[in-house]
N, C-alpha and C positions, 0 to 999 in steps of 0.2 A: 422315498423320494421327497416327501415334505421335509424330513430332517435334512436332507441334502440342501434343499432350497433355503431353509432357515439358516443353515451353516454359511451358505454362500452370501446371503444377505448380511449376516453378521461380519463376515470378512470384508465386504465391500464397505459397509458403513464405519468400520474401524480402521480402514486403511488411511495412510497419510493423505491429506487433501480430500478426504471423502466428502466433506461439506463445501468444496470449493465453488459450487454453483449456488450456494445459499445467499440470503441477504447479509450484508455487512453493516454493523452498526456504526454510528459516529465514533463511539469510543475506540472500536477496532481500527478504523481508518486513521484516526488521530494517533493511535499507538504506533502504527506502521510508520507514519510520517515523523513522528518524534524519534523513532529509532533510526530511520534512514535519511532524514532530510534536514531536521531542525538544526543540527550542528552548524550548518552553513545558511539555511533559509530561516534566520531569525532576525529580530530587530537588532539583537546584539549576539552575533554568531559566537560559538565557542571554538569553532575551527580556527586555527591560527592563520590560515590564508585569507580570511575575510574580516573586514571591518564592519561590513554591512551585508545584508542579504543579496545575493547575485540578482541582478535585474529588479532589485527592490521587492522581490518576492519572498516575504516572510510567510512561513507557513505554520504558525504556532497555534492557530485556533481553527475551529469548524469554519467560522466565517472567512478566514484567510484562504482555506482550502476551497471553498465554494467560489471566492473570488478568482482564484487562479486554476480552476478545475480544468479547463481546456488545455493550458499549458502543462499542467501536471500530468494529465493523462497522455498527452502527446510525447512528452520527454520521458516519463517513467514507465508507462504501460506499452505504448506503441513502438517507440524506437529504442527504449531501454538505455538511453543516453544518461539518465540519472538513476541512482547516485553516480556521480563522476567516477568511471572506472570500477564501479560497483564495490567501492572501498568498504562499504558497510555490510556487504554480503546479502543484499536484498534477494530474497527467494522468488521463484516464479509463483509460488502460492501467495506471497505477499503482493506481488504485482497484480496477480489476478483479483485478489480481494480488493485492493485499492481501486482497481479498474472497474469492478462491479459497483462499488460505492459511488465512484464518480459518475458512472453511467446512469445511476438510479436518481441522481440530482434532478430536480425540476428544471 
């Protein structure tokens, strides 16, 4: 019985998204945003459609993310409007992690 419980615990802990409920570091949040947002939301966007960040919201630093936290949460986590058309393939795990980081802000 104990062996079965141990095996079950290992299976749960190693499953994809097993740590979805844990704390998210600044580095992880910034990595998600850099992968999915910064090509448009930068002072100098690399996306061909933009000459400047939409709505002036550059998201290149932790300070930027904190400044636009409510909008990022609403657009990316709640209504999933961003990234536009999910062209970058943002996963539900990425959205959840970013949401946890944003919700943990003071």
